[in-house]
N, CA, C and O atoms as a GROMACS GRO file, in nm:
protein
  284
    1MET      N    1   1.098  -0.615   1.663
    1MET     CA    2   1.127  -0.633   1.523
    1MET      C    3   1.017  -0.715   1.455
    1MET      O    4   0.993  -0.700   1.336
    2GLU      N    5   0.951  -0.800   1.531
    2GLU     CA    6   0.842  -0.881   1.475
    2GLU      C    7   0.726  -0.795   1.426
    2GLU      O    8   0.666  -0.824   1.323
    3GLU      N    9   0.695  -0.688   1.501
    3GLU     CA   10   0.588  -0.599   1.458
    3GLU      C   11   0.623  -0.536   1.323
    3GLU      O   12   0.539  -0.529   1.234
    4LEU      N   13   0.746  -0.490   1.310
    4LEU     CA   14   0.791  -0.429   1.185
    4LEU      C   15   0.783  -0.531   1.071
    4LEU      O   16   0.736  -0.498   0.962
    5LYS      N   17   0.828  -0.651   1.096
    5LYS     CA   18   0.824  -0.756   0.993
    5LYS      C   19   0.681  -0.782   0.948
    5LYS      O   20   0.656  -0.796   0.828
    6THR      N   21   0.589  -0.788   1.041
    6THR     CA   22   0.448  -0.810   1.009
    6THR      C   23   0.393  -0.695   0.925
    6THR      O   24   0.325  -0.718   0.825
    7LEU      N   25   0.422  -0.572   0.967
    7LEU     CA   26   0.374  -0.455   0.893
    7LEU      C   27   0.431  -0.454   0.750
    7LEU      O   28   0.358  -0.428   0.654
    8LEU      N   29   0.559  -0.482   0.737
    8LEU     CA   30   0.622  -0.483   0.605
    8LEU      C   31   0.562  -0.590   0.515
    8LEU      O   32   0.540  -0.566   0.396
    9ASN      N   33   0.537  -0.706   0.571
    9ASN     CA   34   0.476  -0.815   0.493
    9ASN      C   35   0.333  -0.784   0.453
    9ASN      O   36   0.282  -0.840   0.356
   10ASN      N   37   0.267  -0.696   0.527
   10ASN     CA   38   0.128  -0.660   0.499
   10ASN      C   39   0.114  -0.539   0.407
   10ASN      O   40   0.003  -0.500   0.374
   11VAL      N   41   0.225  -0.481   0.365
   11VAL     CA   42   0.220  -0.372   0.267
   11VAL      C   43   0.159  -0.430   0.139
   11VAL      O   44   0.191  -0.541   0.098
   12GLU      N   45   0.071  -0.353   0.078
   12GLU     CA   46  -0.005  -0.402  -0.038
   12GLU      C   47   0.081  -0.466  -0.147
   12GLU      O   48   0.045  -0.571  -0.201
   13ASP      N   49   0.194  -0.404  -0.179
   13ASP     CA   50   0.280  -0.458  -0.286
   13ASP      C   51   0.412  -0.513  -0.231
   13ASP      O   52   0.516  -0.505  -0.296
   14SER      N   53   0.405  -0.568  -0.112
   14SER     CA   54   0.524  -0.622  -0.045
   14SER      C   55   0.585  -0.737  -0.124
   14SER      O   56   0.515  -0.812  -0.193
   15TYR      N   57   0.718  -0.748  -0.112
   15TYR     CA   58   0.790  -0.859  -0.175
   15TYR      C   59   0.912  -0.889  -0.089
   15TYR      O   60   0.956  -0.805  -0.009
   16PHE      N   61   0.968  -1.009  -0.105
   16PHE     CA   62   1.071  -1.059  -0.016
   16PHE      C   63   1.190  -0.964  -0.002
   16PHE      O   64   1.232  -0.934   0.110
   17ASP      N   65   1.246  -0.919  -0.113
   17ASP     CA   66   1.366  -0.834  -0.106
   17ASP      C   67   1.338  -0.701  -0.037
   17ASP      O   68   1.426  -0.647   0.031
   18PHE      N   69   1.219  -0.647  -0.054
   18PHE     CA   70   1.179  -0.524   0.014
   18PHE      C   71   1.178  -0.545   0.164
   18PHE      O   72   1.239  -0.467   0.239
   19VAL      N   73   1.111  -0.648   0.209
   19VAL     CA   74   1.103  -0.677   0.353
   19VAL      C   75   1.242  -0.702   0.409
   19VAL      O   76   1.276  -0.649   0.515
   20SER      N   77   1.321  -0.780   0.340
   20SER     CA   78   1.456  -0.811   0.384
   20SER      C   79   1.541  -0.686   0.397
   20SER      O   80   1.611  -0.668   0.497
   21ALA      N   81   1.536  -0.599   0.298
   21ALA     CA   82   1.616  -0.476   0.300
   21ALA      C   83   1.573  -0.382   0.413
   21ALA      O   84   1.658  -0.324   0.480
   22MET      N   85   1.444  -0.367   0.434
   22MET     CA   86   1.395  -0.278   0.539
   22MET      C   87   1.431  -0.332   0.678
   22MET      O   88   1.466  -0.255   0.767
   23LEU      N   89   1.422  -0.462   0.696
   23LEU     CA   90   1.460  -0.521   0.824
   23LEU      C   91   1.610  -0.507   0.847
   23LEU      O   92   1.654  -0.480   0.959
   24HIS      N   93   1.687  -0.526   0.743
   24HIS     CA   94   1.833  -0.511   0.754
   24HIS      C   95   1.868  -0.368   0.794
   24HIS      O   96   1.953  -0.346   0.881
   25TYR      N   97   1.803  -0.271   0.732
   25TYR     CA   98   1.825  -0.130   0.766
   25TYR      C   99   1.788  -0.104   0.912
   25TYR      O  100   1.864  -0.042   0.986
   26ALA      N  101   1.671  -0.151   0.953
   26ALA     CA  102   1.618  -0.122   1.086
   26ALA      C  103   1.695  -0.191   1.198
   26ALA      O  104   1.700  -0.140   1.310
   27GLU      N  105   1.755  -0.305   1.171
   27GLU     CA  106   1.823  -0.379   1.278
   27GLU      C  107   1.954  -0.314   1.321
   27GLU      O  108   2.007  -0.348   1.426
   28LYS      N  109   2.006  -0.223   1.240
   28LYS     CA  110   2.134  -0.159   1.272
   28LYS      C  111   2.126  -0.066   1.392
   28LYS      O  112   2.221  -0.057   1.470
   29LYS      N  113   2.012   0.003   1.407
   29LYS     CA  114   1.995   0.099   1.517
   29LYS      C  115   1.850   0.096   1.564
   29LYS      O  116   1.758   0.089   1.483
   30GLU      N  117   1.830   0.102   1.694
   30GLU     CA  118   1.695   0.102   1.749
   30GLU      C  119   1.615   0.223   1.701
   30GLU      O  120   1.494   0.213   1.680
   31THR      N  121   1.684   0.337   1.684
   31THR     CA  122   1.613   0.458   1.638
   31THR      C  123   1.557   0.438   1.497
   31THR      O  124   1.450   0.490   1.465
   32ARG      N  125   1.627   0.364   1.414
   32ARG     CA  126   1.578   0.335   1.279
   32ARG      C  127   1.448   0.256   1.286
   32ARG      O  128   1.353   0.285   1.214
   33GLN      N  129   1.447   0.156   1.371
   33GLN     CA  130   1.328   0.072   1.386
   33GLN      C  131   1.210   0.157   1.433
   33GLN      O  132   1.100   0.146   1.380
   34LYS      N  133   1.233   0.240   1.533
   34LYS     CA  134   1.125   0.324   1.587
   34LYS      C  135   1.072   0.421   1.483
   34LYS      O  136   0.951   0.438   1.471
   35GLU      N  137   1.162   0.484   1.406
   35GLU     CA  138   1.118   0.580   1.304
   35GLU      C  139   1.042   0.512   1.192
   35GLU      O  140   0.944   0.566   1.142
   36LEU      N  141   1.087   0.395   1.153
   36LEU     CA  142   1.019   0.321   1.047
   36LEU      C  143   0.881   0.274   1.094
   36LEU      O  144   0.784   0.282   1.019
   37LEU      N  145   0.874   0.226   1.216
   37LEU     CA  146   0.744   0.187   1.272
   37LEU      C  147   0.650   0.306   1.279
   37LEU      O  148   0.532   0.295   1.244
   38GLN      N  149   0.701   0.419   1.324
   38GLN     CA  150   0.618   0.539   1.334
   38GLN      C  151   0.567   0.580   1.196
   38GLN      O  152   0.449   0.613   1.180
   39TYR      N  153   0.655   0.578   1.096
   39TYR     CA  154   0.614   0.612   0.960
   39TYR      C  155   0.504   0.518   0.912
   39TYR      O  156   0.404   0.563   0.856
   40MET      N  157   0.522   0.390   0.934
   40MET     CA  158   0.424   0.293   0.887
   40MET      C  159   0.290   0.305   0.959
   40MET      O  160   0.185   0.282   0.899
   41HIS      N  161   0.294   0.341   1.086
   41HIS     CA  162   0.169   0.361   1.160
   41HIS      C  163   0.096   0.487   1.115
   41HIS      O  164  -0.027   0.491   1.114
   42THR      N  165   0.172   0.590   1.078
   42THR     CA  166   0.108   0.714   1.035
   42THR      C  167   0.075   0.714   0.886
   42THR      O  168   0.002   0.801   0.838
   43HIS      N  169   0.127   0.616   0.812
   43HIS     CA  170   0.099   0.602   0.669
   43HIS      C  171   0.059   0.456   0.641
   43HIS      O  172   0.132   0.383   0.574
   44PRO      N  173  -0.056   0.414   0.692
   44PRO     CA  174  -0.094   0.272   0.683
   44PRO      C  175  -0.117   0.222   0.540
   44PRO      O  176  -0.117   0.101   0.517
   45HIS      N  177  -0.136   0.312   0.445
   45HIS     CA  178  -0.160   0.269   0.307
   45HIS      C  179  -0.038   0.292   0.218
   45HIS      O  180  -0.048   0.288   0.095
   46ALA      N  181   0.076   0.316   0.279
   46ALA     CA  182   0.199   0.338   0.203
   46ALA      C  183   0.236   0.212   0.125
   46ALA      O  184   0.218   0.100   0.172
   47LEU      N  185   0.285   0.234   0.005
   47LEU     CA  186   0.333   0.124  -0.077
   47LEU      C  187   0.483   0.104  -0.052
   47LEU      O  188   0.547   0.186   0.014
   48SER      N  189   0.537  -0.004  -0.104
   48SER     CA  190   0.679  -0.033  -0.081
   48SER      C  191   0.767   0.083  -0.130
   48SER      O  192   0.866   0.116  -0.066
   49SER      N  193   0.732   0.143  -0.242
   49SER     CA  194   0.813   0.254  -0.295
   49SER      C  195   0.810   0.375  -0.203
   49SER      O  196   0.910   0.447  -0.192
   50ASP      N  197   0.698   0.399  -0.136
   50ASP     CA  198   0.688   0.509  -0.040
   50ASP      C  199   0.780   0.484   0.079
   50ASP      O  200   0.846   0.576   0.128
   51ILE      N  201   0.783   0.362   0.124
   51ILE     CA  202   0.864   0.325   0.241
   51ILE      C  203   1.012   0.328   0.206
   51ILE      O  204   1.094   0.375   0.285
   52VAL      N  205   1.046   0.279   0.088
   52VAL     CA  206   1.185   0.283   0.043
   52VAL      C  207   1.230   0.429   0.031
   52VAL      O  208   1.342   0.463   0.070
   53LYS      N  209   1.145   0.514  -0.022
   53LYS     CA  210   1.179   0.656  -0.033
   53LYS      C  211   1.201   0.718   0.104
   53LYS      O  212   1.297   0.791   0.125
   54PHE      N  213   1.112   0.688   0.200
   54PHE     CA  214   1.126   0.739   0.336
   54PHE      C  215   1.261   0.698   0.394
   54PHE      O  216   1.332   0.781   0.450
   55VAL      N  217   1.295   0.571   0.382
   55VAL     CA  218   1.421   0.521   0.438
   55VAL      C  219   1.540   0.584   0.368
   55VAL      O  220   1.638   0.623   0.432
   56SER      N  221   1.534   0.595   0.236
   56SER     CA  222   1.648   0.649   0.162
   56SER      C  223   1.672   0.797   0.189
   56SER      O  224   1.781   0.847   0.162
   57LEU      N  225   1.572   0.866   0.241
   57LEU     CA  226   1.587   1.008   0.274
   57LEU      C  227   1.636   1.031   0.418
   57LEU      O  228   1.657   1.146   0.458
   58GLN      N  229   1.654   0.925   0.494
   58GLN     CA  230   1.702   0.939   0.631
   58GLN      C  231   1.849   0.981   0.631
   58GLN      O  232   1.926   0.939   0.545
   59ASP      N  233   1.885   1.064   0.728
   59ASP     CA  234   2.021   1.116   0.736
   59ASP      C  235   2.128   1.007   0.743
   59ASP      O  236   2.238   1.024   0.691
   60ASP      N  237   2.095   0.895   0.808
   60ASP     CA  238   2.195   0.790   0.828
   60ASP      C  239   2.190   0.681   0.721
   60ASP      O  240   2.259   0.580   0.732
   61PHE      N  241   2.109   0.701   0.619
   61PHE     CA  242   2.094   0.597   0.516
   61PHE      C  243   2.227   0.565   0.448
   61PHE      O  244   2.256   0.449   0.420
   62SER      N  245   2.305   0.666   0.421
   62SER     CA  246   2.431   0.645   0.349
   62SER      C  247   2.536   0.569   0.431
   62SER      O  248   2.635   0.522   0.377
   63GLU      N  249   2.513   0.558   0.561
   63GLU     CA  250   2.607   0.483   0.646
   63GLU      C  251   2.616   0.337   0.602
   63GLU      O  252   2.720   0.273   0.621
   64ASP      N  253   2.510   0.285   0.544
   64ASP     CA  254   2.506   0.145   0.504
   64ASP      C  255   2.544   0.123   0.358
   64ASP      O  256   2.553   0.009   0.312
   65ALA      N  257   2.566   0.230   0.287
   65ALA     CA  258   2.598   0.217   0.145
   65ALA      C  259   2.733   0.147   0.127
   65ALA      O  260   2.829   0.174   0.200
   66ALA      N  261   2.737   0.061   0.032
   66ALA     CA  262   2.861  -0.011   0.002
   66ALA      C  263   2.937   0.066  -0.105
   66ALA      O  264   2.881   0.098  -0.211
   67TYR      N  265   3.060   0.095  -0.078
   67TYR     CA  266   3.143   0.168  -0.174
   67TYR      C  267   3.252   0.076  -0.225
   67TYR      O  268   3.313   0.001  -0.149
   68MET      N  269   3.276   0.081  -0.354
   68MET     CA  270   3.380   0.002  -0.414
   68MET      C  271   3.515   0.067  -0.387
   68MET      O  272   3.532   0.187  -0.409
   69LYS      N  273   3.609  -0.011  -0.340
   69LYS     CA  274   3.744   0.041  -0.315
   69LYS      C  275   3.824   0.034  -0.443
   69LYS      O  276   3.831  -0.070  -0.509
   70VAL      N  277   3.884   0.144  -0.475
   70VAL     CA  278   3.968   0.148  -0.594
   70VAL      C  279   4.113   0.135  -0.548
   70VAL      O  280   4.161   0.212  -0.466
   71VAL      N  281   4.182   0.037  -0.603
   71VAL     CA  282   4.320   0.011  -0.564
   71VAL      C  283   4.414   0.062  -0.670
   71VAL      O  284   4.536   0.050  -0.656
   0.00000   0.00000   0.00000
């Protein structure tokens, strides 16, 4: 996870909430971490918006979405 944190912090337009959100997403499943690392290694000049888009297009992204319960 440290490698991912370092890569995220080194993104050209990185910011705290971006890094925090990506780490939170990746810590849920090892496959998420591996896929995100692979994406970042193959797209070394990706901006935060590119990475957020990549993550949001993952099949399991909606698993973490918070839904409001209507009573």
